[in-house]
Every structure is written in structure tokens, then in C-alpha cells.
N, C-alpha and C positions, 0 to 999 in steps of 0.2 A: 504494499499500500505506499502510495507516494503522499509524504506529508511536508507541511512547512513549518518551520520553527521559529518563532520570534524570540529574540534574545535582546530585551531592552535594558540594558546594562547601564545605559545613559539615558532612559525614559524612552518615550515614542510619541511622534506626531504625525501627522497625515503628509507631510513632504519627505519626511525620514523614510516612511514606508514605501512611498512612491520610488525614492532613490535606490531603497535595498531591492525592490522589485527589478527595477531597470539593471542592477548589479549582477543578479541572478539570471538574466537573459531575456526579460519582457523587451519587446521591439521598442526602441524610442519613438519612432514615428507613431506608434498607437496612441504614445502620451500626448505628442505633439496635436494629433488629431481630435483629442478628447474635448477640449472646449467647443469646437464645433459641433461634435457628436451631441452634445448637451445643448446646443441652439444659444451659447454663449460666445458672442462674436467680439472680436477686437482683443483677444486674449493673447498674449504671447507666452511661450513656454521655453524656459532655458535649462538645460541640461549641462552639468559642468563635473569635470573631474578634478576633485579636489583631495585634499588631505586634512585628517582630524586625528591630531596625535600620531603623526606619521604613517596612519592607516589610509590606504586609497580607497574615496568614497564616491560615491554619485551624489550630486546635490541638485535638486528640482526648487525652480523658482517660477512664480508666474506674473507677468506683467499685466497688470490690470488696470481699464481706465476707471474714471469714478463711478461708483454703483450706488443703489440704495443704501442707507445705513440700518443695516438688518433686514430679515425677511421673517414673515411667518411661516409655520410648518406648512400651510397650504401652497403658499408660494413655491417652497422649495419642492414639494411633491409633484406640482405641475411642469417644474423644469425636469424632473428625473422621468416622469411618466412620458413625456413626449420624446424622449431620446431612444435611438435603437439600440437598446441595451439588453442584455438577456434577462429574461423575467427573473430569475433566482438573484442576479445582482440587483435588480429593483427593489425585489424583496428585501434584502440584506442590508441596502442602503435607506429604504423606507423606515425598516427597525431602527437603524442606528440614529436617524434625525429625529424619530418618534420618542426614543429613549431619553435624549438629551433634551427635547422639549418638556418630556414628563418631569424630569429633574428640575429643569429651570423653573417649571410652574410648581412644583412642589416647594422650592425654595423661595418663592416670591408670592406664594399663598395666591395664585391667579389659575387660569386654565390653561391647558395645551392650546386652545385655539386663539386665545389671546396673547401668549408669552411671545415676544419679540426677540428673535435670535439675533443677537449682534455678531461676535465672532465666528459663530457656526452658521449663521445666515450669509456670510461673505462668499464671494465666489470662489476663492481658494480652498474654502472648507468643502464646500460643494465638490469641488474637482478632486479633492483630497479624498474624501470618502467613497465617492461613487468610483474613482480611480483606484483607491486601495482594495475595496471589494472585487472589483473586475479584474485587477491585476492576479489576485490568486487564483480567479477562476481560470484566467488565461493560462496561467501555470500548471493547471491541471492537477492540483493537489487534491487529495480526498478529506485531508482534515488538516486544520492549522492548531497549533499548541504555542503557549506564552510562557517564558521562563520569568521569575522574579523581576519586578517593574520597580526601577528608582525613579522616586517622586521629585527629588530636590528638595530645597528648603527655603526658607524665607516668605517673601511675600511677592504678589503680582499685582500690576494695574490692568484693570479689567474695564469694561464697561459700566460696571456698578460699583466701581470705587476700588480701593485697596482690599485684597483678599489675601488669606492664607494659602500656602502652597502646601499640598495641591488645593486648587481651586474646590469649594463646596461641590458643585456639580460635577467635576471631574472625578474627585474621591468618589461620589455616588457610583458614577459609571464604572468604577474600579471593583465595585463589590464583588465578593466572590473570588479575586485574584490575589496571589501573593504580591506584595508591595514592599518595599524599602525605602525609608526616608533618607535624603542626603544624595551626594556627599555634601559635605558643608561646603558653603558658598557658590552652589550650581544655581540657585534660583528655580524657576519653572521648568522641570523636564518633561512632564506630561501634559499635553495640550487636550482639551475636550474631544477634538476629533480623533486625535490619537488614542484616548481612552474607549471610545464609541467603537473605533475600528477592533480594538482587542476585546471587546464585549460581544461584538456580533461575529468575529471572525474565530476565537480561540475556544476551543475543548477543554481547555484547563491546561496543568503543568505538562512538560514534554513527556515522554514514554522513557522509560529508565534506558533502553537500548533502541539503537537505530544506526543505519548506515548514511553517512553523509555523501550527498551528491554533488552539491554545489554550495557555496555560499557567498554573501555580498554585503555591503554596507551601505547604508543610506545616511549622508551628513545631516547633522544639525545646522542651525544657523549659527550658533556662537562657537566660539573656540576658547577652549581652557587649555592653561599651561599643564603639561605632563599626564594628560588623559586625553581618550578620543570621545567626542562627543558626536556619537553615530549608534544607528540601531543595525543589528547583524540580524540575518536573515539567512536561515539553513534550509536547504530544500533535500531531503532525506527519503529513503526507503525505510519503513518500519519494518522491523524484524517480529514483530507479535502476530499473533493470529489475525487474519483479516478480517474476523468477525469479533470486532473488540468488546469487551464487558465495559459499559460505561455505569457509573453510580449516579442515580437521578433522584428527583422525589416526586411523588405523587401527589396531588393537592385533589381533595374529595369535597364536595358539599351536596346537600341534597335541598331542593327548591319545590313548595308547591304553592306559590303565591305570586308567579310572574308570566306575564303576557308572553306567549310563545314568539311573537315577533322580536321583543324585546331581549328574549334570552338567546334567540338565534344571532342577534347583533352583538352582545356581549361575547358570546363564542368566538364570533368573527374577530373581534377586538383583541382577544386572548391569542388566536392564532397568531394574527399580524403582529403582534407586540413580541413574539419570541417563544410561545408554548411549542413544545416539541409535537404534542399531539393533543386533541380535545376531544372527549367522548361523552355523547348524552346517553344515559339509561333511563328506562321508564322504572319506577318504583313505588311501592305502596308506603305511605306515611301513616303515622296516627291516625286514628279515627277513621281509616281507610282512606283517607284523602291520595287521590293519584298525584304522583309528584315525579320530578326528574333529578335524577343524579348527575352530577358534573364531574368529571374525572380529567385532570389536566396533569399532563407530564411536562416536568420542567427540569432543566439544568439546574445543577447547584447554585451558580452564580445568579441564576434568574428567580430562586425561588421567594425571596422576600418582595421582590416589586410584584411578580405575579399573585401571589397571595394577597397583596393589597390591593390588587386589580380587581381579583375575584371577588374580594369585600365590598368593594367600591361600586363595581358594576352590576352585581347581582343583588338580589334581595337576603341572600342567605346572613347568617348571624354567626357562623362559625364554619371554618375550615379545617380539615384534618390532614394533617401532613405525614406521610409514609416514606421511609428510605427504601428504595427500590433499584434492582440491577436490570440493564439490559443489554443483551446481546444484538448489536447492530452492525448489518453488513455495511460495507464502506460503499461510498455511491459518488459519482461523477456525472456532470452534465454536458452533454453534447449539443451541437446545433447543426441543423439539417435545413435545406431550402426546398419548400414543397410550393410548387408552382409560383415561383418568386416570391415566397413569403418564409421568415425564418420560424422554425418551430424547435423548442428546446426538447432533448431526449434524457430522461433520467435512466442511469445506467448502475446497476448494483452488481457486485463482484460476490458470489457465491464462495462457500469455503473450500470448494474443488476446482477454484481459479476458473471457472465459466463465469458467464455474465447474463443477466437479464435487462432487457430494457423496455422503456415504456414512453411515448409520447405523452409531454405534458397538456392536459386536457384544457388549460386556458388558453395555449397556444393554437391547439387543435380547433378550439371553439371560434377564435379570431379569424383563422384562416379559412375557416367553412363560411364565416358571415362575410369575409372580403371576396371570396370566389364563388358564392352560390352553391358549392358542392356540398353533399352530406357530409356529416361529422364522420361517418365510418369511413368513407374514401380517403379524407385527409387523414385520419388514423393510421391506415393501411398504409399509404404512399409515405407517411413519415417512417413507420416502424420497417417497411422495407429499404429505405435508404439509410437507416440506421444499421440494419445488418450488413449491409455493404462498407461500412467504415471500420 
């Protein structure tokens, strides 16, 4: 199984992630074309070979004309939704922006719809998050891991004034991951975009054993005497069983007083906000009332946030939390062109080394609507093309 390992020994930011991706082999022309792909005109992309602490790194900078002072989540979603980006990348990028908006809203006692994203609503942050997620997709890694994250020290000047390092929203985005303060005098080493990328990409600490295939470094902006301000990325082959056992949590609650329409909407919000799976089961509650049991499977780093969402979005007054294990097959996403339209293919690898593939229904439905062909025709055409790859 091909994996990616982030080594944030000097923190992580979006531009450091992009630089590391380029240093392990992502095509620089793809990054240069990214602003136009997102409909962001007039953006220059500078890629340079630099040194940080005598280590050769790739440095990424964006030249950006004057922009709106921050954006709302709705505006960011519109930019991403219009772009010709794989559906899985859109979903992960949307989850990253949603998580940031949720943390900002909670900190400032407002709603996600009203929160005004300053640093994260900027063009460079949009490019960092979409580019970071898409870059790992292009690498073809099945899973991403992250080592301990150095957060820096001191204070940082943000849109809301002077804040401690790590900034409050950044620290919340790092929940569930191993962090280490310092080194002394470093200042801010983890940006909100870097923390969001770790949260949506990383499956946790790296495996105990792996075979490195290649590695690279993405440069940070500042230079420090005697040490490298850089992010290392390792592309490796995992030596563990391809069907890896994951330690997860199962959140469960029973409801008998919620409208089906609102219940369905809440379930979709849980799915789009990072739940690995959401299942609804019919149940009988006290006094014979018919109810619904909600079971939400979540990663350890997401359990507190999604548990709070479950309490907030539904009428339940209590949530049960259970430690579970899941043996999951590694998967990757391919893309095929069906009648001139892109369709994502989900491919899973079985323990015996064979694969099983399935076209993504949302893409099949979109192409069927655009071409006027039946769903089953588009599905079969996509499946046949996937078999030939």
C-alpha cells in the first residue's frame, strides 16, 4: 500500500505542503495552472529552489492582486464547486473549510453562515487547501499519516488581534494529533490551513514500519539560524497488511421526536463534516413509540467535534460512545472520461492483491443528466474503461 508521511518537525502550512509535494515529483505545471482551474484570474505562481538550514527545498509563493477582505464559507464553496476538480478532492476541501468555519464560529459565538473568514478566505489559502488535497490525490497514495507537529511559541498578529501560539482555532483543528510546543523563539509554525490539511488528510501517527520510496522538503517563509524551517514529506510503501485495522469510535443515539426531513438533513451534515459512515436503524422505544437509532462511525480525532454536532443537530439528549475496530481495505480514486465527461472510480485492494472498482454514483448521475443517456449505460461505460486501466 502506497502511503504519504508528513514530518512537521518545523510545523506545517499550506505553502510548505505544496512545496513538499513538488519536491517528491508533482508536476510544477499543474500547480501553475491551479489558479485558472479555480477561476481565480491574475494569480502568479512562483516556484523556487531554496535552502533552509542547508537543506534543499521547494518554495511556493503566489502573486495575488487586491482581493475581498475575507470571504464567507458560501463564497469559498462556490469557487470550489465550479472548478474541474475530482469529486473526492472537492469533498475533502469542503470539509477543511467547513471545519475552519465551525471553529471560528464557536470561538466568536456566531454561526457558520455569518463567520467571515479572513486569513483562510484569502486566495492563497484557497489555493493551499485545494492544491494540498489534490496533490496527494495525484500522488496516488492510499493513506496519509502525520508525525508529531511542532507548533512554535509566543504570539501571532491575526485579524482578531494578538493571539497566543498556536492560535485558538488552529489548536482546535489539531485536536486528536500529537503536538509539541516550541522550539523557543520560533513564533507561529502551524497556520490554520496547515492544521486543516492535517485534519482532513491524516489518518494518525505513521506506521511503525514502512519502506521509503522518495522524500522531499517544502520550505517555510522564515529562515532560522541553525535549523531547517521546512516540512518533510515521505512517500513510502507500507509493510503492514493491506487491510489495516483502524481504531475508531461509534457514536450512537435514539430519537423518536424528530421530523424525517430534518433527521435526513442532519445525517447528510454529519457525512459531509467528516463522519466515516452514518447508519439509520428502526427501533422501538419506551411505551412502544417507533424511533430511529443513529450510528455514526468516526475517527478518534473527530469524535469530540462530531459528538457535539450530533447533540446540536438532532433532538437527542445523550450520545453513547464506544471504542471499535475496523479492518478497512485500502482504496484509491481513478478518473475516466465517459462521452467527454470525467467520472471518478473508487478502487479497493483485496487482501489477495486483486482489486474491485465502482464508478462514483454522483458522477454517473451528472453525466447521465448531461448526455441524456440512462444511468446504467453511463455506469457500464465507466466500469469498462476502468477495467482497461
